[in-house]
N, C-alpha and C positions, 0 to 999 in steps of 0.2 A: 147726259146727266141722269136719265132714268136708268141707264145701264149701270152706272156707278152706284146708284142708290140700291139697285137690285143686287149688285155684287156685295155691297156692304151688308145688306139684309141677309144674304146667303152666308157670308162670313160669320155674322152674329149668330145666325141660326145654327151653323156648324159648331161654333164655340159653345153655345148653350147645350147643344146635343152632346158634345164631348164632355162637358161638365156633368151633365145628367147621367151619362154612361159611367163616369168615374164614381159618382155618388151611388148609383145603382149597383155597381160592382162592389163598392165598400159595404153597402147594406147586405148584399147577397153573401159576401164573404163572412160578414158578422153572423148572418143567419145560419150559414153552413157550419161555422165554428160552434155556434150554440147547439145545433143539432148533433154535431160530433161529440160535444161535451155531454149532452144528454145520453147519447148512445153509449159512451164510455161508462157513465155512471150506472146505466142499466146493466151493462156487461159485467161490471164489477160486482153488482148485487147478485147477478145470476151466478157468477163464479163463486162468490161466498156461499150461496145456497148449495151449489153442487159440492163444494169443499166440505160443508157440514154433513151433507148426505153421505159423501164418501167416508167421512170419519165414522158415521153411524154404521155403515156397512162393514167397515174394518173392525169396529168394536164387536159387532154381532159375529163376524167370522172368527174373531179371536176367541170369543167365549165358546162358540161351537167347536172350534179346533181343540181347545183345552179340554172340553167335555169328551170328545172322541179320543184324545190322547189318554186321558185318565181312564176311560173305559178299556181301551186296548191294553194299557199298562196293568190294570187290575186282572184282565183275562190272562195276560201273559204270566203274571205271578201265580195265578190259580193253576194254570197248566203246568208251570214249573213245579209247584208244590205237589200236584198230582203225580207227575212223573217221578219226582224224588221219592214219594211215599211208595210207589209201585216198585221202584228199584230196591228200596230198603226191605220191602216185604219179600221179594223174590230175587235176590242178587244173582244167583246162578242162571236162572231163566233170562233175566235182563241182559246179562253178559253174553249169553248164547245168541239172543236176538240181535244185539248190537254187532256181534261178530258176523252173523249171517247177513245182516244188512250191509255191513262194510264189505264183505266178500262179494255180494251181488253187485254193489256199486263199482268195486274194483274191476270185476270182470267186464261190466258194461263199458266202463271208461277205457279199459285196456283194449277192448274190441274196436273201439272207434279210432284208435291210433294206427291201426294196421292198414 
């Protein structure tokens, strides 16, 4: 009879342990879910912060790029005006120089083909 009582006690203890494990597993799963939710919220905040920072960098780069483009465009137009004025001042000399440069380039390029 003591053996039967001991078996019953062991069965009850195992049943209680099993229920405790189920409850513990549920609680741990809920805690993990909560931590995962928290981590996701933090990741979303960080992503938003990085997105805003990237937008700022893009805006700065765009402004700088536009400034460089405007500067280069202005210098190109200035060089074009300068060359046009020089050609108009000395058309024969300009034509001779252009002919000479073309001849030299033609000889150099023709020499490479052989």
